VOGU-3710 file (C-alpha; in Angstrom, 3 decimals, decimal comma):
1> magiglygvy> -15,461/30,447/9,083  -17,175/31,282/12,369  -15,614/33,457/15,045  -15,515/31,912/18,506  -13,219/34,230/20,449  -11,091/37,336/20,629  -7,657/37,893/22,131  -5,552/40,939/22,861  -5,833/44,519/21,703  -2,324/45,544/20,696
11> yakatiadgv> -1,088/48,907/19,502  2,064/50,725/18,464  2,600/54,388/17,649  2,564/55,053/13,919  5,176/57,059/12,055  3,528/58,961/9,201  5,054/60,794/6,257  2,925/62,514/3,599  -0,167/60,774/4,951  1,335/57,272/4,687
21> vtgytggvqq> 2,342/55,004/7,582  6,053/54,304/7,219  6,578/52,319/10,419  5,927/52,047/14,144  7,833/53,099/17,251  7,808/52,338/20,968  7,230/48,603/20,678  3,996/46,649/20,879  1,756/47,489/23,855  -1,608/46,204/25,058
31> mgkaisasfe> -4,526/48,568/25,675  -6,265/46,056/27,906  -7,904/42,650/27,674  -10,274/42,297/24,731  -14,016/41,816/25,182  -15,327/42,801/21,752  -14,240/44,504/18,551  -16,375/45,802/15,713  -15,527/47,667/12,534  -17,910/49,675/10,357
41> qndpdnnply> -16,444/50,519/6,995  -17,095/53,827/5,283  -19,738/53,817/2,582  -18,276/54,627/-0,858  -21,618/56,132/-1,845  -21,007/58,962/0,618  -18,759/60,900/-1,764  -20,401/61,017/-5,214  -20,094/63,710/-7,878  -23,489/64,608/-9,314
51> annaiaends> -23,847/65,839/-12,911  -27,037/66,146/-14,936  -29,005/65,061/-11,874  -27,180/61,710/-11,606  -23,983/60,290/-10,121  -21,264/60,859/-12,683  -18,231/59,945/-10,552  -17,597/58,414/-7,177  -14,461/58,294/-5,041  -13,946/54,581/-4,517
61> ssgsggtltl> -11,236/55,245/-1,926  -13,914/56,724/0,331  -15,127/53,143/0,803  -11,957/52,314/2,726  -11,362/53,212/6,345  -14,158/53,535/8,851  -14,858/53,317/12,580  -13,302/50,789/14,960  -15,051/50,202/18,293  -13,300/48,236/21,018
71> tldrltqdaa> -14,631/47,062/24,362  -11,948/46,272/26,952  -11,958/44,945/30,482  -10,285/48,292/31,218  -8,021/50,751/29,457  -4,830/50,479/31,488  -3,407/53,655/32,995  -0,110/53,151/31,177  -1,897/52,764/27,834  -4,046/55,864/28,423
81> vdlygltkkt> -0,996/57,932/29,323  0,848/56,679/26,256  -2,042/57,067/23,804  -3,196/60,527/24,863  0,143/62,043/25,843  -0,884/62,437/29,468  1,242/62,627/32,608  0,772/59,950/35,231  0,303/61,553/38,636  0,375/60,444/42,245
91> stvvvdgtsy> -1,800/62,070/44,901  -1,526/61,468/48,632  -4,314/61,698/51,196  -4,255/61,069/54,938  -7,047/59,096/56,572  -6,984/58,595/60,355  -3,266/59,282/60,390  -2,437/56,861/57,585  -1,195/58,096/54,193  -2,574/56,594/51,010
101> ngtgfdysgd> -1,306/57,149/47,469  -3,572/57,242/44,453  -2,365/57,229/40,858  -4,055/58,573/37,747  -3,972/61,364/35,217  -5,797/64,537/34,215  -7,552/65,066/30,899  -6,888/68,544/29,525  -9,691/68,915/26,977  -7,853/67,664/23,899
111> eqsvpvgvaf> -8,696/63,995/24,180  -7,434/62,570/20,905  -4,853/59,852/20,734  -1,715/59,813/18,659  -2,075/57,756/15,432  -1,477/54,087/16,179  -1,500/50,736/14,460  -4,012/48,404/16,132  -4,164/44,610/16,077  -6,194/41,841/17,651
121> ikwnqvnddr> -6,525/38,089/17,138  -9,807/36,395/16,251  -10,231/32,738/17,106  -12,199/30,953/14,397  -13,672/27,489/13,910  -13,920/25,678/10,579  -15,474/22,201/10,335  -15,014/21,629/14,091  -11,382/22,719/13,845  -10,652/25,559/16,262
131> ghhevvifan> -7,049/25,987/15,221  -7,615/29,141/13,196  -6,046/32,283/14,654  -6,755/35,297/12,464  -4,675/38,415/12,992  -6,518/41,658/12,166  -4,427/44,818/11,773  -5,501/48,404/11,102  -2,507/50,491/10,047  -3,611/53,951/11,234
141> vtfgmpsmda> -6,226/54,602/13,917  -6,907/57,695/16,033  -9,033/57,263/19,167  -11,226/59,635/21,115  -11,640/59,533/24,891  -12,969/56,191/26,157  -16,516/55,978/27,426  -17,205/55,395/31,101  -20,087/53,638/32,864  -20,721/53,052/36,537
151> qtmgesiewq> -23,567/51,460/38,420  -24,224/50,573/42,018  -23,840/46,939/43,006  -27,101/45,066/43,468  -27,839/41,434/44,254  -25,693/40,487/41,266  -22,802/42,259/39,579  -23,416/43,975/36,265  -19,998/44,394/34,707  -19,150/47,906/33,532
161> tpeiegtvvg> -16,550/47,909/30,765  -15,102/50,868/28,833  -15,614/51,326/25,111  -13,132/53,174/22,945  -13,941/54,338/19,414  -11,407/55,216/16,775  -11,283/56,570/13,246  -9,514/54,216/10,848  -7,670/55,892/7,987  -8,320/54,165/4,674
171> kmgdgstpwf> -6,348/54,265/1,444  -2,961/55,896/1,918  -0,969/57,462/-0,892  -0,961/55,311/-4,021  -2,482/52,383/-2,138  0,696/50,282/-2,001  0,686/50,446/1,820  -2,312/48,484/3,163  -4,641/50,267/5,560  -6,045/46,912/6,732
181> qtrefttqaa> -4,731/43,367/6,665  -5,476/39,884/7,992  -3,323/36,774/8,319  -4,426/33,355/9,566  -2,170/31,036/11,562  -2,600/27,616/13,134  -1,345/28,636/16,589  -1,820/31,542/18,959  1,949/31,923/19,354  2,414/32,333/15,606
191> aeayvtsvlg> -0,373/34,917/15,450  1,190/36,925/18,283  4,587/36,719/16,578  3,092/38,171/13,416  1,614/41,095/15,348  5,077/41,789/16,754  6,683/41,491/13,318  4,377/44,170/11,929  3,875/46,580/14,834  7,065/45,963/16,764
201> agaatt> 9,811/45,837/14,198  9,502/49,348/12,796  7,910/48,186/9,562  4,390/48,998/8,463  4,050/45,779/6,459  5,809/42,454/6,068
//
């Protein structure tokens, strides 16, 4: 199954008890329009117990979780305020007698998001059939501050798009609550409905 597209980066704030996601609050929101998404899973060999100069035990749960990297057209102001607990501000300047308002927010030095569930939809093709819409959901992700690039405009535009990197929590509790899941549907509408059923209905899984 070959990926041919990517749609939406959705999130909802996670409710966590004893290290396990128990549900989501605040409804399903979009961070921005999706450009790319990549996930690098943790290596289970990173947490071995050595005895007699050899690996005697290894924590298999350390092979779950990892790093999620998203590239967006932009991280919307509303999403940034919501994710990082910021306050949206309005500033006014006067130019040649005309007042102009600018909106934004201030980072305080503690740029770490609240834990969120994150979902996006991969479009896949199988045997010339493009009707494969794969929902990908990470149950618990915490993001750092998004990257920022800027470049002067030359003879052609080089698009500058923000990248946001998050830590994905792996195995939770006894493992009965999934840290990662996928579901494939034949329509985009069905895939979006599934995202809402998981992240928007207050339930961590369905």
